[in-house]
N, C-alpha and C positions, 0 to 999 in steps of 0.2 A: 513624573516618577511612577505614578500608579500604573500607567500603561507599560512602562519598562519592567516593572515588577511582575505584572501579569504575563508579559511576553516571556520573561525568564522562566517562570513556572511552566508555561506551555512548551518551551523548548526542552526543558528537562523531561517533560512527559513524552515528547516526540522522540527524544534520544532513547529513553528507556523502552518505550513501546516498540520502536524500530529494532532495537537490540533483541528484545524478546521475540519479535516476529522472525528475525533471521535465525535466532537460536532454535526456535521451533521448527522452521523449515529445514534447516541443515541438520540439526540434531536428530529429528525424526527420520531424515533420509539416511543418516549413518546407521541408526538403530535398525531401520528396515533392511539395509544391506546385511547387517549382522544376523538378524532374526530369520530372514528368508533369502539366503544367498542363492543367486542364479534364477530366482523367480521374479522377473521384472514386473509382471502384472501385480503380484502381491506386494512387492516393494512400493510400487506407485500407490496402491490403495492405502497402505499403511501411512505413507508420507502425506497423502491427500487428507485422510481422516484426521491425523494429528494436526495438520495445518488448519483445517476448517474449525476444529474445536479450539485450538490455541488462539486463532484470530478472534473468535467470539469472545474468549476470556480477556484477551489483551485490550480489545476495544472497550469492554466494560471497565477495565482497570484504569485506563488513561483517557478515555474519551471525554469524561466530564471536565477534564482540565484543558486539553488541547484540541478536542474534537475527534481525536483518534484517527488522524490521517495516515501517518507512517508512509506516505506516498506523495512525491512531489507533484504528480499529475493531479491528484485530488486537490492539493493545496492551491495550485495555480488555476485550475478550473474554478475553484471556490472564489479565488480572488477576482477572476473574470466576471463572476456574478455579484461581486460586492460583499460577499460574506466574510472575507478576510482581506486585510489590506495587502497591497503588493509588497510593502516592506516586510510584513510578517511572513508572507509566503516565501520571500527570498531568504528570510532567516530560518524558516522551517527546513529548507532544502539541505544545507550542510548538516543539520541535526539529524535528519532522516538518513542521509547517506552514511554519516559517521556512526550512527547507531547500528545500522545494518552491518557495517564492517566489523564493529565491535562484537556484535552478536555472533557473527561467523567465527571470529577468533575464539570466543567462549565455547561455542559448539564443538569446534575442533579439539580444544583442550579437554572438554568434558569426556570425550571418548578416546583420550590418549593419543591424539594425532598431533602433528606439529601445529603450532599456533597459526601459522600461515602456510598454505600449500596451494599454489595457483592451479585452478582447475584446468583440465585438459579435455573437457567435454564440449565439443563443438556442436552448436545448435542452430546456427544462423543460416538455414536454408530458406528459400522463398516461402515454403509452406509454414515453417516456424514463425517467420516474421508476420505473415498473414494471421496466424494464430494469436500473436501478441496484439495486433491491431484489434481483433475481435474481442479478445479477453478484456482489454482495457476499455474499449467502447462499452461493453456490457456492464463492467464494474461501475463506471462513472454514471451511466444511465440509471442503474439501480440506486445508487446513493442519492442522486438528485431527485429521482422520482419519489423516493421516500420522504425527502425533505419537503418537496413541493406539496405533497398530499398529507402532511402532518403526521407521518409515521416514522419519524427518526428514531423513536424508541425501539423499532424493530431492526435497526441497522446492524447491530452486532450479530444476531443470528442470520440475518439475510446475507450479509457480506461473507460470513464464514461459509454458509451453504453455497453461495455462488462460486467462491474460489475453490471449494472442494469439488464441485461439479465440473468447473472449468479445467481442473487437472486432467479430466478425461475427455471432455468434448473439444478441447483445443489441442493442436499438434505440439504446441510449445509448452504444455503443462502449466499455462497461465501464470507467468511471473506478474504481468500487469502492473509493474512498479519499477521505475528506474533505480530507486534506492536499493531494492532487494536484488536487482540485476547486478549492480555493482558489488554488493556484499557477497553474493553467492560465488563470485569468481575467486574469492579467497579460500575456497575449500574444494580440494580435488576429491570430491565424494559424489554420491548419487545425486545430490541436489545442486551440484556445482555447474558453472558455465565458464567456458574458456574466455579469457580476456578479449580475444579477437571477435567473439560473437556479441559482446556487450554493446558496442556502438549501434549495431543493427537493431538489437532489442530495444534500446533506449529510443531510437528514432521511431520504431514501430509503436511503442507505448505513447510517445508524444502525439503521433498521428492519430492513434485511437482516442486520445484525450481531446484533440481538436474536433474530431468527428462527433464525439459525445457532446461536446459543448454546442455544436450546431444542432444536433438532434434534440437536446434539452430545450434549446431556444424554440425549436419548431413544435415540440410536443407540449412543453410547459412554458408558454411565452411570458407568463406573468411571474416568474421566479423573482422574488424580491431579495435584497441583501439580508433582511431579517430572517427569511427562510433559509438562505444559503448559510447563514451563521449556525444553523443546526446540522451542518455536514461535518463529519459523519454522525457524531452526537453533538448536542448543544454544548458550546464551550462555556468557560467562566463568564459570569454575567457582564463584566465590564467589556469583554470582547463583543458580546451580542449587542450591547448598547451602542458600541461604535458602529456596528453594521446598520443599526436603526438610524443613527445619525447620518451615515452615508446615504441611506435611502431618502432622508428628508432633503439633503443637499441636491440629490438628483431631481427631485420634484421641483 
């Protein structure tokens, strides 16, 4: 019962955090369009800056409860390292996707748009998909490098900074997250993505996650379940204890 209660709290945190993330990404994209019409470079800068700052704050808000994943790739790579059970990772997935869809709807409504307007922005060129592989690879490497070296406390600013930078150094503007890719297709605005482009993005993000898992195993071969439990931020104590127990079983 205690585990179920802890999981329910973590799922609420993942739903809310994912919703805030989608609202920040999409809402700032709409605001950028209104504030700087026709100036795509400035619109992208405004969208990136708001997303980087917002992600920093959202991780601080919800990270101590759920770890602050808001991203199925993070959750499943974490499970692969033993920091999260596969059952919990599977439970996080619908919470993250549902939260991002809900956040997209709220963002649309805040700016007087229809609650749902399917995006018409096609993004799935070969260059975009490569950009998503690179963006996701870098994000996962960053998160696990911090956990492995005892610097999880720096995750919130580091992840925000990385995503803000990746808006510009990747051709895809760094979605790096299957849940946000799904959520963003429900808003036909600056930050949207056409439904037909989403499967390619999700596949590229999964590929980036697999490559990151391999790279982490190579660069940090001694990542333990207890260390992985600190991804992105250390979760509620009972969850971390479960990771320590899994480590003892492996031994």
